[in-house]
C-alpha positions as CSV (number, residue, x, y, z in Angstrom):
1,X,17.5,22.1,17.5
2,X,17.2,25.3,15.6
3,X,20.9,25.1,14.7
4,X,20.1,21.9,12.8
5,X,17.4,23.4,10.6
6,X,19.7,24.1,7.7
7,X,20.9,20.5,7.7
8,X,17.4,19.1,7.6
9,X,16.4,21.3,4.7
10,X,19.6,20.5,2.7
11,X,18.5,19.1,-0.7
12,X,22.1,18.6,-2.0
13,X,22.5,15.0,-1.0
14,X,23.4,12.6,-3.7
15,X,20.8,10.4,-5.4
16,X,20.6,7.1,-3.6
17,X,21.3,4.1,-5.8
18,X,18.7,1.4,-5.9
19,X,21.1,-1.2,-7.4
20,X,22.2,-4.1,-5.3
21,X,25.6,-4.3,-3.9
22,X,28.2,-6.4,-5.6
23,X,28.3,-9.1,-3.0
24,X,26.8,-12.6,-2.4
25,X,23.0,-12.5,-2.5
26,X,21.0,-13.5,0.5
27,X,20.7,-17.3,0.9
28,X,17.5,-19.3,1.4
29,X,18.6,-20.2,4.9
30,X,19.2,-16.5,5.7
31,X,15.8,-15.6,4.5
32,X,14.3,-18.3,6.7
33,X,16.1,-16.9,9.7
34,X,15.0,-13.3,8.9
35,X,11.4,-14.4,9.3
36,X,11.7,-17.2,11.9
37,X,9.9,-14.9,14.4
38,X,6.6,-15.4,12.5
39,X,4.1,-17.7,14.2
40,X,4.3,-21.2,12.9
41,X,1.1,-22.9,11.7
42,X,-0.1,-19.7,10.0
43,X,-0.2,-19.2,6.2
44,X,-0.1,-15.4,6.1
45,X,-1.5,-14.6,2.6
46,X,-2.2,-11.0,3.7
47,X,1.0,-9.0,3.4
48,X,-0.9,-6.0,2.2
49,X,-2.3,-5.1,5.6
50,X,0.7,-5.0,7.9
51,X,3.7,-6.1,5.9
52,X,6.5,-8.2,7.1
53,X,9.6,-6.9,8.9
54,X,12.7,-9.1,8.9
55,X,14.7,-9.8,12.0
56,X,17.7,-7.8,11.1
57,X,15.5,-4.7,10.7
58,X,13.8,-5.3,14.0
59,X,17.3,-5.5,15.6
60,X,18.3,-2.2,13.9
61,X,15.1,-0.6,15.2
62,X,15.9,-1.8,18.8
63,X,19.3,-0.2,18.5
64,X,17.7,3.2,17.7
65,X,15.3,2.8,20.6
66,X,18.1,2.0,23.0
67,X,20.1,5.0,21.8
68,X,17.2,7.2,22.7
69,X,16.6,5.7,26.1
70,X,20.3,5.8,27.0
71,X,20.6,9.6,26.6
72,X,17.4,11.2,25.3
73,X,18.7,14.8,25.2
74,X,21.8,13.9,23.3
75,X,19.7,11.8,20.9
76,X,17.2,14.7,20.4
77,X,19.7,17.4,19.8
78,X,22.4,15.5,17.9
79,X,21.1,12.4,16.3
80,X,17.3,12.4,15.6
81,X,17.2,15.0,12.9
82,X,20.3,13.7,11.2
83,X,18.9,10.2,11.1
84,X,15.6,11.4,9.7
85,X,17.3,13.4,7.0
86,X,19.2,10.3,6.0
87,X,16.0,8.3,5.7
88,X,14.3,11.1,3.7
89,X,17.3,11.2,1.4
90,X,16.9,7.4,0.8
91,X,13.2,7.9,-0.1
92,X,14.0,10.8,-2.3
93,X,16.3,8.6,-4.4
94,X,13.8,5.7,-4.5
95,X,10.9,7.9,-5.8
96,X,13.0,10.3,-8.0
97,X,11.9,13.5,-6.2
98,X,13.7,16.7,-7.0
99,X,14.4,17.7,-3.4
100,X,14.6,16.1,0.0
101,X,12.4,19.0,1.2
102,X,9.5,17.4,-0.8
103,X,9.7,14.3,1.3
104,X,8.1,14.0,4.7
105,X,8.1,10.9,7.0
106,X,4.8,10.2,8.7
107,X,3.0,7.3,10.3
108,X,0.9,6.0,7.4
109,X,-1.3,6.9,4.5
110,X,-4.2,7.7,6.8
111,X,-2.1,10.6,8.3
112,X,-1.3,11.8,4.7
113,X,-5.0,11.9,3.9
114,X,-5.6,14.1,7.0
115,X,-2.7,16.4,6.0
116,X,-4.1,16.9,2.4
117,X,-7.7,17.1,3.3
118,X,-7.3,19.4,6.2
119,X,-5.8,22.1,3.9
120,X,-8.7,21.5,1.5
121,X,-11.2,21.9,4.3
122,X,-9.4,25.1,5.5
123,X,-9.8,26.6,2.0
124,X,-13.5,25.9,2.1
125,X,-13.8,27.4,5.6
126,X,-11.8,30.5,4.6
127,X,-14.0,31.1,1.5
128,X,-11.2,30.4,-1.0
129,X,-13.4,27.7,-2.5
130,X,-17.1,28.0,-3.2
131,X,-19.7,26.0,-1.4
132,X,-20.5,22.9,-3.5
133,X,-17.0,22.7,-5.1
134,X,-16.0,19.1,-5.5
135,X,-13.6,16.4,-4.4
136,X,-13.5,13.5,-6.9
137,X,-12.4,10.0,-5.7
138,X,-12.7,6.3,-6.6
139,X,-15.6,4.5,-4.9
140,X,-13.1,1.8,-3.7
141,X,-10.9,4.4,-1.9
142,X,-9.8,3.3,1.6
143,X,-12.4,3.9,4.2
144,X,-10.3,6.2,6.3
145,X,-9.9,8.5,3.3
146,X,-13.7,8.7,3.0
147,X,-14.0,9.4,6.7
148,X,-11.3,12.1,6.4
149,X,-13.4,13.8,3.6
150,X,-16.4,13.6,5.8
151,X,-14.5,15.1,8.7
152,X,-12.7,17.9,7.0
153,X,-14.4,18.7,3.6
154,X,-18.1,18.0,3.5
155,X,-18.7,19.8,6.8
156,X,-17.0,22.8,5.5
157,X,-19.2,23.0,2.4
158,X,-17.5,20.7,-0.1
159,X,-19.2,18.0,-2.1
160,X,-17.9,14.5,-3.1
161,X,-18.3,12.5,-6.2
162,X,-17.3,8.8,-6.1
163,X,-16.3,7.3,-9.4
164,X,-17.8,3.8,-9.7
165,X,-15.3,1.3,-11.2
166,X,-16.7,-1.9,-12.6
167,X,-15.3,-5.1,-11.1
168,X,-14.1,-7.4,-12.5
169,X,-12.1,-5.2,-14.9
170,X,-11.0,-6.1,-18.4
171,X,-8.8,-3.1,-19.2
172,X,-7.4,0.2,-17.9
173,X,-9.7,2.0,-20.4
174,X,-12.6,1.2,-18.3
175,X,-11.1,3.1,-15.4
176,X,-10.1,6.0,-17.6
177,X,-13.6,6.2,-19.1
178,X,-15.4,6.2,-15.7
179,X,-12.9,8.7,-14.3
180,X,-13.6,11.1,-17.1
181,X,-17.3,10.9,-16.4
182,X,-16.7,11.7,-12.7
183,X,-14.7,14.8,-13.6
184,X,-17.4,15.9,-16.0
185,X,-20.0,15.5,-13.3
186,X,-17.8,17.4,-10.9
187,X,-17.6,20.4,-13.2
188,X,-21.3,20.5,-13.9
189,X,-23.4,23.5,-12.8
190,X,-20.3,25.8,-12.8
191,X,-18.6,23.9,-10.0
192,X,-14.8,23.4,-9.7
193,X,-13.0,20.2,-8.9
194,X,-10.7,21.2,-6.1
195,X,-9.1,17.8,-5.5
196,X,-8.9,14.5,-7.2
197,X,-7.9,11.5,-5.0
198,X,-6.6,8.6,-7.1
199,X,-5.5,5.2,-5.7
200,X,-2.3,3.8,-7.3
201,X,-3.2,0.3,-6.2
202,X,-6.7,-0.2,-4.8
203,X,-7.0,-2.5,-1.8
204,X,-10.5,-4.1,-1.6
205,X,-10.9,-5.0,-4.5
206,X,-7.3,-4.6,-5.8
207,X,-6.1,-3.4,-9.1
208,X,-3.2,-1.3,-10.4
209,X,-4.7,2.0,-11.6
210,X,-3.2,3.9,-14.6
211,X,-2.4,6.7,-12.3
212,X,-0.1,8.7,-14.6
213,X,-2.8,8.8,-17.2
214,X,-5.4,9.9,-14.8
215,X,-3.2,12.7,-13.4
216,X,-2.7,14.0,-16.9
217,X,-6.4,14.0,-17.4
218,X,-6.8,16.0,-14.2
219,X,-4.4,18.6,-15.5
220,X,-6.2,18.8,-18.8
221,X,-9.5,19.3,-17.0
222,X,-8.3,22.0,-14.7
223,X,-8.4,20.1,-11.4
224,X,-6.7,22.2,-8.7
225,X,-4.8,19.5,-6.8
226,X,-4.2,15.7,-7.2
227,X,-3.5,13.4,-4.3
228,X,-2.4,9.9,-5.1
229,X,-3.1,7.4,-2.3
230,X,-0.4,4.8,-3.1
231,X,-0.4,2.9,0.2
232,X,0.6,-0.4,-1.5
233,X,2.9,1.1,-4.2
234,X,6.5,1.3,-2.9
235,X,7.9,-2.2,-3.1
236,X,5.1,-3.3,-5.4
237,X,5.4,-1.1,-8.5
238,X,8.0,1.4,-9.7
239,X,7.4,4.9,-8.4
240,X,8.6,8.0,-10.1
241,X,6.8,11.0,-8.7
242,X,8.1,13.3,-11.4
243,X,6.6,11.1,-14.1
244,X,3.4,10.6,-12.2
245,X,3.0,14.4,-11.8
246,X,0.7,14.5,-8.7
247,X,0.8,17.3,-6.1
248,X,0.8,14.7,-3.3
249,X,1.8,11.1,-3.3
250,X,1.9,8.8,-0.2
251,X,3.0,5.3,0.2
252,X,3.5,3.1,3.3
253,X,7.0,1.8,3.8
254,X,5.8,-1.0,6.2
255,X,3.7,-2.9,3.7
256,X,5.9,-4.0,0.8
257,X,9.2,-2.4,1.7
258,X,10.0,-4.3,4.9
259,X,10.0,-1.4,7.4
260,X,8.5,-2.0,10.8
261,X,5.1,-0.5,11.4
262,X,4.4,2.2,11.0
263,X,6.1,4.6,8.6
264,X,5.1,6.2,5.3
265,X,6.5,8.9,3.1
266,X,4.4,11.8,1.8
267,X,5.7,13.6,-1.3
268,X,4.5,17.1,-1.7
269,X,5.6,18.8,-4.9
270,X,7.0,22.2,-4.4
271,X,4.4,24.9,-5.2
272,X,3.1,28.3,-3.9
273,X,0.7,26.3,-1.8
274,X,3.4,24.3,0.0
275,X,3.3,26.7,3.0
276,X,-0.4,25.9,3.6
277,X,0.2,22.2,4.1
278,X,0.7,21.2,7.7
279,X,1.0,18.2,10.0
280,X,-2.2,17.7,11.9
281,X,-0.2,17.4,15.2
282,X,1.1,20.9,15.9
283,X,4.4,21.3,17.7
284,X,6.9,24.1,18.0
285,X,8.0,23.3,14.5
286,X,4.7,24.6,13.0
287,X,5.4,26.8,10.1
288,X,8.8,25.4,9.2
289,X,7.6,23.3,6.3
290,X,5.8,19.9,6.4
291,X,9.0,17.9,6.4
292,X,10.3,19.6,9.5
293,X,6.9,19.7,11.2
294,X,6.7,15.9,10.7
295,X,10.2,15.4,12.1
296,X,9.0,16.4,15.5
297,X,5.4,15.9,16.7
298,X,6.3,15.4,20.3
299,X,8.0,12.7,22.4
300,X,7.4,9.4,20.6
301,X,9.2,6.4,19.1
302,X,10.7,7.5,15.8
303,X,12.7,4.3,15.3
304,X,10.6,3.0,12.4
305,X,11.4,6.1,10.4
306,X,15.1,5.9,11.3
307,X,15.7,2.3,9.9
308,X,14.9,3.2,6.3
309,X,18.6,3.1,5.2
310,X,19.0,-0.3,6.8
311,X,15.9,-1.5,4.9
312,X,17.4,-0.4,1.6
313,X,20.6,-2.4,2.5
314,X,18.4,-5.4,3.2
315,X,16.5,-5.3,-0.1
316,X,19.7,-4.8,-2.0
317,X,20.8,-8.2,-0.7
318,X,18.4,-9.8,-3.2
319,X,19.1,-10.3,-6.8
320,X,17.9,-7.2,-8.7
321,X,17.2,-5.3,-5.4
322,X,13.7,-4.0,-5.0
323,X,13.0,-4.2,-8.7
324,X,13.8,-7.9,-8.7
325,X,11.6,-8.5,-5.7
326,X,8.7,-6.7,-7.4
327,X,9.2,-8.7,-10.6
328,X,9.3,-12.1,-8.8
329,X,6.3,-11.2,-6.6
330,X,4.2,-10.3,-9.7
331,X,5.2,-13.5,-11.5
332,X,4.4,-15.7,-8.6
333,X,1.1,-14.0,-7.7
334,X,-0.2,-14.2,-11.3
335,X,0.7,-17.9,-11.4
336,X,-1.1,-18.5,-8.1
337,X,-4.2,-16.5,-9.1
338,X,-4.6,-18.2,-12.5
339,X,-4.2,-21.6,-11.0
340,X,-6.9,-21.0,-8.4
341,X,-9.3,-19.4,-11.0
342,X,-8.9,-22.5,-13.2
343,X,-9.4,-24.9,-10.3
344,X,-12.5,-23.1,-9.1
345,X,-13.9,-22.4,-12.6
346,X,-14.0,-18.7,-11.8
347,X,-11.9,-15.8,-13.2
348,X,-9.5,-13.1,-12.2
349,X,-10.8,-9.7,-11.1
350,X,-8.4,-7.9,-13.5
351,X,-5.9,-8.8,-16.2
352,X,-2.5,-9.9,-15.0
353,X,-0.9,-6.6,-16.3
354,X,-3.2,-4.7,-13.9
355,X,-2.0,-6.7,-10.9
356,X,1.2,-6.1,-8.8
357,X,1.8,-8.2,-5.7
358,X,-1.9,-8.8,-5.1
359,X,-4.5,-10.4,-7.3
360,X,-8.3,-10.9,-7.2
361,X,-9.7,-14.4,-7.7
362,X,-13.4,-15.1,-7.8
363,X,-14.6,-17.6,-5.2
364,X,-17.0,-20.4,-6.3
365,X,-20.6,-19.5,-6.1
366,X,-21.3,-22.8,-4.3
367,X,-20.0,-21.1,-1.2
368,X,-23.3,-19.3,-1.1
369,X,-21.8,-16.1,0.2
370,X,-24.3,-13.3,-0.2
371,X,-23.1,-10.6,2.1
372,X,-20.1,-9.0,3.6
373,X,-20.9,-10.8,6.9
374,X,-20.7,-14.1,5.1
375,X,-17.3,-13.2,3.7
376,X,-16.1,-12.2,7.2
377,X,-17.4,-15.5,8.6
378,X,-15.5,-17.5,6.0
379,X,-12.3,-15.5,6.6
380,X,-12.6,-16.1,10.4
381,X,-13.2,-19.8,9.7
382,X,-10.1,-20.1,7.6
383,X,-8.1,-18.3,10.3
384,X,-9.4,-20.2,13.3
385,X,-9.6,-23.7,11.9
386,X,-7.0,-23.8,9.2
387,X,-4.4,-21.2,10.0
388,X,-5.0,-19.3,6.7
389,X,-5.1,-15.5,6.8
390,X,-6.4,-14.2,3.6
391,X,-8.6,-11.1,2.8
392,X,-12.1,-11.7,1.4
393,X,-14.1,-9.0,-0.4
394,X,-17.8,-9.3,-1.0
395,X,-18.7,-7.9,-4.5
396,X,-22.5,-7.7,-5.0
397,X,-23.5,-8.3,-8.6
398,X,-24.3,-4.9,-10.2
399,X,-25.8,-6.3,-13.3
400,X,-27.7,-9.6,-12.9
401,X,-27.7,-10.2,-16.6
402,X,-24.0,-9.5,-17.3
403,X,-22.2,-10.2,-14.1
404,X,-19.4,-12.7,-13.9
405,X,-20.3,-16.4,-13.5
406,X,-18.5,-19.5,-12.6
407,X,-18.5,-22.9,-14.2
408,X,-21.8,-23.8,-12.5
409,X,-23.4,-20.8,-14.2
410,X,-24.0,-19.0,-10.9
411,X,-23.0,-15.4,-10.2
412,X,-19.6,-14.8,-8.5
413,X,-20.1,-12.4,-5.6
414,X,-16.9,-12.7,-3.7
415,X,-13.4,-11.9,-4.7
416,X,-10.4,-13.0,-2.7
417,X,-7.2,-11.1,-2.7
418,X,-4.1,-13.4,-2.8
419,X,-1.0,-11.5,-1.8
420,X,2.2,-13.0,-3.0
421,X,4.9,-12.5,-0.4
422,X,7.8,-13.2,-2.7
423,X,10.8,-13.2,-0.5
424,X,8.9,-11.8,2.4
425,X,6.9,-14.5,4.3
426,X,6.4,-17.9,2.8
427,X,7.7,-17.8,-0.7
428,X,11.5,-18.4,-0.7
429,X,13.9,-18.3,-3.6
430,X,16.4,-21.2,-3.7
431,X,19.8,-20.7,-5.2
432,X,18.6,-21.8,-8.7
433,X,15.8,-19.3,-8.6
434,X,13.0,-21.8,-8.2
435,X,10.1,-20.4,-6.2
436,X,9.0,-22.5,-3.2
437,X,6.3,-22.0,-0.7
438,X,6.5,-23.1,2.9
439,X,3.3,-23.8,4.9
440,X,3.4,-24.9,8.5
441,X,-0.1,-26.2,9.4
442,X,-0.5,-29.0,11.9
443,X,-3.9,-29.9,10.5
444,X,-2.3,-30.5,7.1
445,X,1.2,-31.9,7.9
446,X,1.0,-33.1,11.5
447,X,3.4,-31.8,14.1
448,X,6.5,-31.8,11.8
449,X,7.6,-29.1,9.5
450,X,7.2,-30.0,5.9
451,X,8.2,-28.2,2.7
452,X,5.6,-27.7,0.0
453,X,5.9,-26.5,-3.6
454,X,3.9,-23.4,-4.4
455,X,1.3,-25.6,-6.2
456,X,0.9,-27.9,-3.2
457,X,0.5,-25.1,-0.8
458,X,-2.3,-23.5,-2.9
459,X,-3.9,-26.9,-3.4
460,X,-4.1,-27.2,0.3
461,X,-5.9,-23.8,0.4
462,X,-8.2,-25.1,-2.4
463,X,-9.0,-28.2,-0.5
464,X,-9.9,-26.2,2.6
465,X,-12.3,-24.0,0.7
466,X,-13.8,-27.0,-1.0
467,X,-14.4,-28.4,2.5
468,X,-16.2,-25.2,3.4
469,X,-18.4,-25.7,0.4
470,X,-19.3,-29.3,1.4
471,X,-20.1,-28.1,4.9
472,X,-22.5,-25.5,3.5
């Protein structure tokens, strides 16, 4: 394996083109075949959690798995590193990194949080940071990130400031203003902000954060390091890590980029501190740089990391490639969200320009949902009785006088995230570019398969939620 080390550190590979190939675009029937393995009778409006892997990529993954099982030693010595380097090179081109050495393949964004926060925790433990120095984060950060801070930072003497974002949001300026306040608080009493954690797209509730602007503010305010948790970004919004300017940037490739679970990339900008960043699973590659450390963490299935080039070929079968998919997803999800908000007499959780492939829609107050438990019960009800899988987020009113209200004059306390799946699950593009939505639900259409327009599909969801209101 040592003889392959130079090859894996080679940063001279050509930039990978994101433009689609000059060939016939994928047909509607081919799209349907790619996702025919999905369970019928289920409307999966929750792509953001686990993604959607097409059949051709699953087949490619199985080929990699079989190659390993046929001759593991040959695979280990002669094919694994080369394949991982090719995948890293693809990612380098997609995100406009300077070097393939800055790109590591890992399991998911949770692993990236452990990598970044462990090195912060070590700095506290070694006395490089003062007790009470600060990590600043958004209050809606993913729960595993908060737990990682608890595990690695606060126990070592660091403190945490959570920036409270108002929801619903009306503009990005609200985020910028609250973030500045958080940094000011972090620098009070002579403390230093050692790390800022910024979501690119928050999850529950969801909004696209002006991440480039927040990173610039961090630089102006002397924040040591910036970690962008962009779990939902690649495949949802354009990603240019040089323009964003963060020290660390992670995004899952299995959510909106069609890879099988689980695989993510972690971009680490080259700096004097790069040698202090390590994978939490230590193997014989420890000390050879994060990208090489991550390429071997013991015997395991690396196939989800090896299919990245095949996934790029898949997305380039669509008109406009990944950029076209992102554009159509955004257009469809905004149309869906605005229609639901109008039908329910509620409002969106953020302006359309602050949405990507997910959108927040206020649920009617007449559902009488007053806790997270109520929201989970409704979600379970929709899954079990109507075959609808959609995330629900309980948002307690922070200001009784000024909180959002619906058409009945009652406070909206729940936001539902509708994830448009574009070409991924149930929304299919016909040859003339008209968006369609397919819903297989025996309670709605009997035992036969029936094609619905997007409006009809969402109207069915609306009727089911109204039925819930009546039952209340």
